[in-house]
C-alpha positions in Angstrom: 30.4 97.5 78.3 32.8 95.4 76.3 31.5 97.0 73.1 32.2 100.5 74.4 35.8 99.5 75.3 36.2 97.9 71.9 35.0 101.1 70.2 37.3 103.3 72.3 40.3 101.1 71.5 39.5 100.9 67.8 39.2 104.6 67.5 42.9 105.0 68.1 43.8 103.1 65.0 44.8 105.1 62.0 46.4 104.5 58.6 49.8 106.1 58.4 50.7 107.4 54.9 53.9 105.8 53.4 55.8 109.1 53.4 55.3 109.4 57.2 56.4 105.9 58.2 60.1 106.6 57.9 59.8 109.4 60.4 57.8 107.3 62.9 60.3 104.4 62.6 63.3 106.6 63.5 65.3 105.4 66.5 64.5 108.6 68.3 60.8 107.7 68.3 61.4 104.3 69.9 60.8 103.8 73.6 63.8 102.6 75.5 64.0 98.8 76.0 65.4 99.2 79.5 64.3 102.5 81.0 66.5 101.9 84.1 69.6 101.5 81.9 68.6 104.6 79.9 68.4 106.7 83.1 71.7 105.4 84.2 73.4 106.3 80.9 71.8 109.8 81.2 73.2 110.1 84.8 76.7 109.1 83.6 76.4 111.7 80.8 75.4 114.4 83.2 78.3 113.6 85.6 80.9 113.4 82.7 79.8 116.6 81.0 79.2 118.5 84.2 75.8 119.7 83.1 72.3 118.9 84.1 69.2 118.8 81.9 71.0 118.8 78.6 68.6 116.2 77.0 67.5 117.9 73.8 65.1 120.2 75.6 64.9 123.9 74.7 67.5 126.3 76.2 71.0 125.5 77.2 74.2 127.0 75.9 76.9 129.0 77.7 74.4 131.1 79.8 76.0 134.4 78.7 72.7 136.2 77.9 
């Protein structure tokens, strides 16, 4: 059983080419250190801007389609 778990965990390891490392190390790819603080900052942004859901998802704009 342990060998099966070890094989499954080791299969997720992969070498990342040097030219792709910079993109993976970008701050946007990092998980938030304090998710609660991140959601609080998002809430303050929504309240201040008067918009909801404007978090880099598709869509948005003035709504004048």
